[in-house]
C-alpha positions in Angstrom: -130.9 108.6 190.8 -128.6 107.2 188.1 -129.8 103.9 186.6 -127.5 100.9 186.7 -126.7 100.1 183.1 -125.6 96.6 184.0 -129.2 95.8 184.7 -130.6 97.4 181.5 -131.2 96.2 178.0 -127.9 96.4 176.3 -129.6 97.0 172.9 -131.3 100.2 174.1 -130.1 103.7 173.5 -131.2 104.5 177.1 -128.5 102.0 178.4 -125.8 103.8 176.4 -126.9 107.1 177.9 -126.9 105.5 181.4 -123.3 104.2 180.7 -122.2 107.7 179.9 -124.0 109.3 182.8 -122.2 106.9 185.1 -118.8 107.5 183.6 -119.3 111.2 184.2 -120.9 110.9 187.7 -119.0 113.0 190.3 -117.1 110.8 192.9 -118.1 107.5 191.3 -117.3 108.1 187.7 -114.2 107.2 185.7 -111.3 109.9 186.6 -110.4 110.0 182.9 -113.9 110.7 181.7 -114.5 113.2 184.3 -111.4 115.3 183.2 -112.6 115.6 179.6 -114.3 118.5 177.9 -115.5 119.2 174.4 -112.1 120.1 173.0 -110.3 117.0 174.3 -113.0 114.7 173.1 -113.4 116.3 169.5 -110.2 114.6 168.2 -111.7 111.2 169.2 -114.9 112.1 167.4 -113.0 112.7 164.2 -110.8 109.6 164.7 -114.0 107.5 165.2 -115.3 108.7 161.8 -112.2 107.8 160.1 -112.3 104.4 161.6 -115.8 103.9 160.3 -114.6 104.9 156.9 -111.8 102.4 157.2 -114.1 99.5 158.0 -116.3 100.5 154.9 -113.2 100.6 152.7 -112.1 97.1 153.7 -115.8 95.8 153.5 -115.4 94.5 157.2 -119.0 94.3 158.4 -118.0 93.0 161.9 -115.4 95.9 162.2 -118.1 98.3 160.9 -120.7 97.3 163.5 -118.1 98.0 166.3 -116.9 101.2 164.8 -120.4 102.6 164.3 -120.9 101.8 168.1 -117.9 103.8 168.9 -118.9 106.7 166.7 -122.5 106.7 168.1 -120.8 107.0 171.6 -119.3 110.4 170.5 -122.6 112.4 170.2 -123.7 110.7 173.5 -120.5 111.9 175.1 -120.8 115.5 173.8 -124.5 115.7 174.8 -123.8 114.4 178.4 -121.3 117.1 178.9 -123.7 119.8 177.4 -126.4 118.6 179.7 -124.2 119.1 182.8 -124.0 122.8 181.9 -127.7 123.1 180.9 -126.8 123.7 177.3 -128.8 120.9 175.7 -129.5 117.2 176.1 -129.3 114.1 173.9 -133.0 114.3 173.4 -132.5 117.9 172.0 -129.9 116.6 169.6 -132.3 113.9 168.4 -135.3 116.4 168.1 -133.0 118.9 166.1 -132.0 116.2 163.5 -135.4 114.8 163.1 -137.0 118.1 162.6 -134.3 119.0 160.0 -134.7 115.9 158.0 -138.5 116.1 157.8 -138.1 119.8 156.9 -135.5 119.0 154.2 -137.6 116.2 152.6 -141.1 117.5 151.9 -141.2 115.1 149.0 -141.1 112.2 151.4 -142.9 113.6 154.4 -145.0 116.5 153.0 -148.6 116.5 151.8 -149.7 115.0 148.6 -148.9 118.0 146.5 -145.3 118.1 147.9 -144.8 114.5 147.3 -146.1 114.7 143.7 -143.7 117.6 143.0 -140.7 115.5 143.9 -137.2 117.1 144.2 -136.8 120.1 141.7 -133.4 121.3 140.5 -131.7 123.5 143.1 -134.0 122.3 145.8 -131.3 121.6 148.3 -129.6 124.8 148.0 -132.9 126.8 148.1 -134.0 124.9 151.3 -130.6 125.6 153.0 -130.7 129.2 151.9 -134.1 129.5 153.5 -132.8 128.0 156.8 -130.0 130.6 156.7 -132.3 133.6 155.9 -132.4 135.0 159.4 -128.6 134.6 160.0 -126.2 137.5 159.2 -124.9 137.4 155.6 -121.9 135.3 155.2 -119.2 135.1 152.4 -119.3 132.5 149.7 -116.6 130.4 151.5 -118.1 130.7 155.0 -119.3 128.0 157.2 -116.8 125.3 156.2 -115.4 123.6 159.4 -111.7 124.3 159.8 -111.1 120.8 161.1 -112.1 119.0 157.9 -109.2 117.1 156.4 -107.1 119.4 154.3 -108.0 117.8 150.9 -111.6 117.6 151.6 -111.8 121.2 152.7 -109.9 122.4 149.6 -112.4 120.5 147.5 -115.3 122.1 149.2 -113.7 125.6 149.0 -113.2 125.1 145.3 -116.8 123.7 144.7 -118.3 126.8 146.5 -116.1 129.2 144.5 -117.2 127.3 141.4 -120.9 127.8 142.0 -120.4 131.6 141.5 -118.2 131.2 138.3 -114.7 131.2 139.8 -113.4 128.0 138.3 -111.3 126.8 135.5 -113.1 125.9 132.4 -111.5 122.7 131.8 -109.4 120.1 133.8 -106.7 120.7 131.2 -106.2 124.2 132.7 -105.6 122.5 136.1 -103.0 120.1 134.6 -101.2 123.3 133.5 -101.5 124.8 136.9 -100.0 121.6 138.5 -97.1 122.0 136.1 -96.6 125.5 137.2 -96.9 124.7 140.8 -94.2 121.9 140.4 -91.9 124.3 138.9 -92.5 126.9 141.6 -91.8 124.2 144.2 -88.5 123.0 142.5 -87.2 126.6 142.4 -88.6 127.7 145.8 -86.0 128.5 148.5 -86.3 126.6 151.7 -88.4 129.1 153.5 -91.1 129.1 150.7 -91.2 125.3 150.0 -94.0 124.8 152.7 -96.2 127.3 150.9 -95.4 126.0 147.4 -96.1 122.4 148.5 -99.5 123.5 149.8 -100.3 125.2 146.4 -99.5 122.0 144.7 -101.7 120.0 147.0 -104.6 122.5 146.5 -104.2 122.1 142.7 -104.3 118.4 142.9 -107.5 118.7 144.8 -108.8 120.7 142.1 -108.1 118.0 139.5 -109.9 115.5 141.7 -112.9 117.8 141.8 -113.0 118.1 138.0 -112.6 114.4 137.5 -115.3 113.6 140.1 -112.6 111.9 142.5 -112.7 111.9 146.2 -109.2 112.9 146.9 -109.2 111.5 150.5 -110.6 108.2 149.3 -107.9 108.1 146.5 -105.1 108.7 149.0 -106.4 106.1 151.4 -106.4 103.6 148.5 -102.9 104.6 147.6 -101.8 104.3 151.3 -103.4 100.8 151.2 -101.6 99.9 148.0 -98.2 101.0 149.4 -98.8 98.9 152.7 -99.7 95.9 150.7 -96.8 96.0 148.3 -94.3 96.8 151.0 -95.7 93.8 153.0 -95.0 91.7 149.9 -91.4 92.9 149.9 -91.0 92.1 153.6 -92.4 88.6 153.0 -90.2 87.9 150.1 -87.1 89.1 152.0 -88.1 86.8 155.0 -88.0 83.8 152.6 -84.5 84.7 151.9 -83.7 85.1 155.7 -83.4 88.9 155.4 -85.2 92.0 156.7 -85.6 95.3 154.8 -82.6 96.8 156.8 -80.5 94.0 155.5 -81.5 94.6 151.8 -80.7 97.5 149.5 -82.8 99.7 147.3 -82.1 97.7 144.1 -83.4 94.5 145.6 -86.4 96.1 147.2 -87.2 98.0 144.0 -87.1 94.7 142.1 -89.5 93.0 144.6 -91.8 96.0 144.4 -92.0 95.5 140.6 -92.7 91.7 141.3 -95.6 92.9 143.7 -97.1 95.1 141.0 -97.0 92.2 138.4 -98.6 89.9 140.9 -101.4 92.4 141.6 -102.0 92.9 137.9 -102.1 89.1 137.3 
């Protein structure tokens, strides 16, 4: 019999599991939740991870608490659906990650000799290789999730290739490549612009890797800056009794420069 989560400790993971079970209970559950499957919930899982990152970016601890809860609900949701088919349970998920973390950290959880040895160079790669030893041999670029954000996946593809020597020797070479890609994009016919623009973004991700920059984080910062400065334009125009649609590019560009100066000050 399903437990009533309204009468359970709201700070317990068991209560969250009971909430999920109730939402998916045949006949008495939520119609929307009962219609979902792994593929329809996956986008929400990705979205919640982004919202956690957004709260961290804003240093908003109250929002982070809420967003972490929403993110925690996602593995609970997937585990509930898996348990309904007998694939695995939430307890199996916990066991898998606990076992993996202990196995990958012998310098923390191992015997005295392992702890004394610490983490040697190449430890993580060797450990992962040992775990994959029984699996069929895969290519250098295998096992990268297709649903990663494009710039992040580009970064990881490039990093994997670099480990086997396929890399530019200097970031200056990548700058040259970017100039080449810009020229090709300018000259590309309409039907090839999509491809050339992708090549340019891929090269930009390569610059980020060479400089040690997270391209997704950099783009989020640029987006936030654009929102902030455009908000300044709107506020200044409002003081003049206007909206952006009542203005022109010259006026808004002047206010943009004013916003830049205000930020620098």
